[in-house]
TIPA-38494 format. One record per residue (C-alpha): residue number from 0; residue in one letter; chain; x, y, z. Coordinates in steps of 0.25 Angstrom, whole numbers, always signed. Layout:
<pt><resi>NUM</resi><resn>A</resn><chain>A</chain><x>X</x><y>Y</y><z>Z</z></pt>
...
END
This chain:
<pt><resi>0</resi><resn>M</resn><chain>A</chain><x>-31</x><y>+9</y><z>+48</z></pt>
<pt><resi>1</resi><resn>P</resn><chain>A</chain><x>-19</x><y>+13</y><z>+42</z></pt>
<pt><resi>2</resi><resn>V</resn><chain>A</chain><x>-15</x><y>+12</y><z>+27</z></pt>
<pt><resi>3</resi><resn>I</resn><chain>A</chain><x>-8</x><y>-1</y><z>+25</z></pt>
<pt><resi>4</resi><resn>L</resn><chain>A</chain><x>+3</x><y>-1</y><z>+15</z></pt>
<pt><resi>5</resi><resn>F</resn><chain>A</chain><x>+7</x><y>-16</y><z>+10</z></pt>
<pt><resi>6</resi><resn>Y</resn><chain>A</chain><x>+21</x><y>-15</y><z>+4</z></pt>
<pt><resi>7</resi><resn>S</resn><chain>A</chain><x>+33</x><y>-24</y><z>+2</z></pt>
<pt><resi>8</resi><resn>S</resn><chain>A</chain><x>+47</x><y>-21</y><z>+7</z></pt>
<pt><resi>9</resi><resn>V</resn><chain>A</chain><x>+53</x><y>-31</y><z>-2</z></pt>
<pt><resi>10</resi><resn>S</resn><chain>A</chain><x>+51</x><y>-28</y><z>-16</z></pt>
<pt><resi>11</resi><resn>G</resn><chain>A</chain><x>+59</x><y>-29</y><z>-29</z></pt>
<pt><resi>12</resi><resn>S</resn><chain>A</chain><x>+51</x><y>-18</y><z>-36</z></pt>
<pt><resi>13</resi><resn>L</resn><chain>A</chain><x>+55</x><y>-4</y><z>-35</z></pt>
<pt><resi>14</resi><resn>E</resn><chain>A</chain><x>+42</x><y>+1</y><z>-40</z></pt>
<pt><resi>15</resi><resn>L</resn><chain>A</chain><x>+35</x><y>-7</y><z>-29</z></pt>
<pt><resi>16</resi><resn>K</resn><chain>A</chain><x>+44</x><y>+0</y><z>-18</z></pt>
<pt><resi>17</resi><resn>K</resn><chain>A</chain><x>+43</x><y>+13</y><z>-24</z></pt>
<pt><resi>18</resi><resn>N</resn><chain>A</chain><x>+27</x><y>+11</y><z>-23</z></pt>
<pt><resi>19</resi><resn>Q</resn><chain>A</chain><x>+28</x><y>+7</y><z>-9</z></pt>
<pt><resi>20</resi><resn>E</resn><chain>A</chain><x>+36</x><y>+19</y><z>-5</z></pt>
<pt><resi>21</resi><resn>R</resn><chain>A</chain><x>+27</x><y>+29</y><z>-12</z></pt>
<pt><resi>22</resi><resn>I</resn><chain>A</chain><x>+16</x><y>+24</y><z>-4</z></pt>
<pt><resi>23</resi><resn>M</resn><chain>A</chain><x>+23</x><y>+24</y><z>+9</z></pt>
<pt><resi>24</resi><resn>S</resn><chain>A</chain><x>+28</x><y>+39</y><z>+5</z></pt>
<pt><resi>25</resi><resn>V</resn><chain>A</chain><x>+14</x><y>+44</y><z>+2</z></pt>
<pt><resi>26</resi><resn>L</resn><chain>A</chain><x>+7</x><y>+38</y><z>+14</z></pt>
<pt><resi>27</resi><resn>T</resn><chain>A</chain><x>+19</x><y>+44</y><z>+24</z></pt>
<pt><resi>28</resi><resn>S</resn><chain>A</chain><x>+19</x><y>+57</y><z>+17</z></pt>
<pt><resi>29</resi><resn>K</resn><chain>A</chain><x>+3</x><y>+59</y><z>+18</z></pt>
<pt><resi>30</resi><resn>K</resn><chain>A</chain><x>+5</x><y>+54</y><z>+33</z></pt>
<pt><resi>31</resi><resn>I</resn><chain>A</chain><x>-5</x><y>+42</y><z>+30</z></pt>
<pt><resi>32</resi><resn>P</resn><chain>A</chain><x>-2</x><y>+31</y><z>+40</z></pt>
<pt><resi>33</resi><resn>F</resn><chain>A</chain><x>+1</x><y>+17</y><z>+34</z></pt>
<pt><resi>34</resi><resn>K</resn><chain>A</chain><x>+6</x><y>+3</y><z>+38</z></pt>
<pt><resi>35</resi><resn>A</resn><chain>A</chain><x>+16</x><y>-2</y><z>+29</z></pt>
<pt><resi>36</resi><resn>V</resn><chain>A</chain><x>+15</x><y>-18</y><z>+28</z></pt>
<pt><resi>37</resi><resn>D</resn><chain>A</chain><x>+26</x><y>-25</y><z>+22</z></pt>
<pt><resi>38</resi><resn>I</resn><chain>A</chain><x>+21</x><y>-37</y><z>+13</z></pt>
<pt><resi>39</resi><resn>A</resn><chain>A</chain><x>+35</x><y>-42</y><z>+12</z></pt>
<pt><resi>40</resi><resn>Q</resn><chain>A</chain><x>+37</x><y>-45</y><z>+27</z></pt>
<pt><resi>41</resi><resn>N</resn><chain>A</chain><x>+24</x><y>-54</y><z>+27</z></pt>
<pt><resi>42</resi><resn>S</resn><chain>A</chain><x>+17</x><y>-61</y><z>+17</z></pt>
<pt><resi>43</resi><resn>E</resn><chain>A</chain><x>+4</x><y>-60</y><z>+25</z></pt>
<pt><resi>44</resi><resn>D</resn><chain>A</chain><x>+4</x><y>-45</y><z>+23</z></pt>
<pt><resi>45</resi><resn>K</resn><chain>A</chain><x>+6</x><y>-48</y><z>+7</z></pt>
<pt><resi>46</resi><resn>D</resn><chain>A</chain><x>-6</x><y>-57</y><z>+9</z></pt>
<pt><resi>47</resi><resn>L</resn><chain>A</chain><x>-14</x><y>-46</y><z>+16</z></pt>
<pt><resi>48</resi><resn>M</resn><chain>A</chain><x>-11</x><y>-35</y><z>+6</z></pt>
<pt><resi>49</resi><resn>R</resn><chain>A</chain><x>-15</x><y>-43</y><z>-6</z></pt>
<pt><resi>50</resi><resn>Q</resn><chain>A</chain><x>-28</x><y>-47</y><z>+1</z></pt>
<pt><resi>51</resi><resn>K</resn><chain>A</chain><x>-31</x><y>-33</y><z>+4</z></pt>
<pt><resi>52</resi><resn>A</resn><chain>A</chain><x>-27</x><y>-29</y><z>-10</z></pt>
<pt><resi>53</resi><resn>G</resn><chain>A</chain><x>-36</x><y>-39</y><z>-16</z></pt>
<pt><resi>54</resi><resn>N</resn><chain>A</chain><x>-25</x><y>-44</y><z>-24</z></pt>
<pt><resi>55</resi><resn>P</resn><chain>A</chain><x>-17</x><y>-57</y><z>-22</z></pt>
<pt><resi>56</resi><resn>T</resn><chain>A</chain><x>-5</x><y>-50</y><z>-30</z></pt>
<pt><resi>57</resi><resn>A</resn><chain>A</chain><x>-6</x><y>-37</y><z>-24</z></pt>
<pt><resi>58</resi><resn>L</resn><chain>A</chain><x>+9</x><y>-30</y><z>-23</z></pt>
<pt><resi>59</resi><resn>P</resn><chain>A</chain><x>+13</x><y>-20</y><z>-13</z></pt>
<pt><resi>60</resi><resn>P</resn><chain>A</chain><x>+11</x><y>-9</y><z>-10</z></pt>
<pt><resi>61</resi><resn>Q</resn><chain>A</chain><x>-4</x><y>-10</y><z>-7</z></pt>
<pt><resi>62</resi><resn>L</resn><chain>A</chain><x>-12</x><y>+0</y><z>+3</z></pt>
<pt><resi>63</resi><resn>C</resn><chain>A</chain><x>-24</x><y>-3</y><z>+12</z></pt>
<pt><resi>64</resi><resn>N</resn><chain>A</chain><x>-31</x><y>+5</y><z>+23</z></pt>
<pt><resi>65</resi><resn>G</resn><chain>A</chain><x>-33</x><y>-6</y><z>+34</z></pt>
<pt><resi>66</resi><resn>D</resn><chain>A</chain><x>-40</x><y>-17</y><z>+27</z></pt>
<pt><resi>67</resi><resn>V</resn><chain>A</chain><x>-45</x><y>-8</y><z>+15</z></pt>
<pt><resi>68</resi><resn>Y</resn><chain>A</chain><x>-36</x><y>-10</y><z>+2</z></pt>
<pt><resi>69</resi><resn>C</resn><chain>A</chain><x>-32</x><y>+4</y><z>-3</z></pt>
<pt><resi>70</resi><resn>G</resn><chain>A</chain><x>-24</x><y>+0</y><z>-16</z></pt>
<pt><resi>71</resi><resn>D</resn><chain>A</chain><x>-10</x><y>-2</y><z>-22</z></pt>
<pt><resi>72</resi><resn>F</resn><chain>A</chain><x>+1</x><y>+8</y><z>-26</z></pt>
<pt><resi>73</resi><resn>D</resn><chain>A</chain><x>-6</x><y>+13</y><z>-39</z></pt>
<pt><resi>74</resi><resn>A</resn><chain>A</chain><x>-19</x><y>+15</y><z>-32</z></pt>
<pt><resi>75</resi><resn>F</resn><chain>A</chain><x>-11</x><y>+23</y><z>-22</z></pt>
<pt><resi>76</resi><resn>E</resn><chain>A</chain><x>-4</x><y>+32</y><z>-32</z></pt>
<pt><resi>77</resi><resn>N</resn><chain>A</chain><x>-17</x><y>+34</y><z>-39</z></pt>
<pt><resi>78</resi><resn>A</resn><chain>A</chain><x>-24</x><y>+38</y><z>-25</z></pt>
<pt><resi>79</resi><resn>I</resn><chain>A</chain><x>-13</x><y>+49</y><z>-23</z></pt>
<pt><resi>80</resi><resn>E</resn><chain>A</chain><x>-15</x><y>+53</y><z>-38</z></pt>
<pt><resi>81</resi><resn>M</resn><chain>A</chain><x>-29</x><y>+55</y><z>-36</z></pt>
<pt><resi>82</resi><resn>E</resn><chain>A</chain><x>-26</x><y>+61</y><z>-22</z></pt>
<pt><resi>83</resi><resn>Q</resn><chain>A</chain><x>-35</x><y>+50</y><z>-15</z></pt>
<pt><resi>84</resi><resn>L</resn><chain>A</chain><x>-25</x><y>+44</y><z>-7</z></pt>
<pt><resi>85</resi><resn>E</resn><chain>A</chain><x>-33</x><y>+44</y><z>+6</z></pt>
<pt><resi>86</resi><resn>E</resn><chain>A</chain><x>-45</x><y>+39</y><z>-1</z></pt>
<pt><resi>87</resi><resn>F</resn><chain>A</chain><x>-35</x><y>+27</y><z>-7</z></pt>
<pt><resi>88</resi><resn>L</resn><chain>A</chain><x>-30</x><y>+24</y><z>+7</z></pt>
<pt><resi>89</resi><resn>K</resn><chain>A</chain><x>-44</x><y>+25</y><z>+13</z></pt>
<pt><resi>90</resi><resn>L</resn><chain>A</chain><x>-40</x><y>+34</y><z>+23</z></pt>
END
């Protein structure tokens, strides 16, 4: 299963946009295939993201590997810092 990145193309938050771009940049540079799912285009995708995250108020970006929830941006950054990105993404 590919890594799934839940993100939002519509946001007033500059920090959120930067976080999403950082994740996409890292995944692309490491040649990790991923599917980007824009929750702003479909409320069902937002509901799915929140269900997988186990948090009814979860905000993007959120990462999953298939049906397995990996974590949010902070967990992603921590995995990079600890050099455990592949374990974090369950690859």
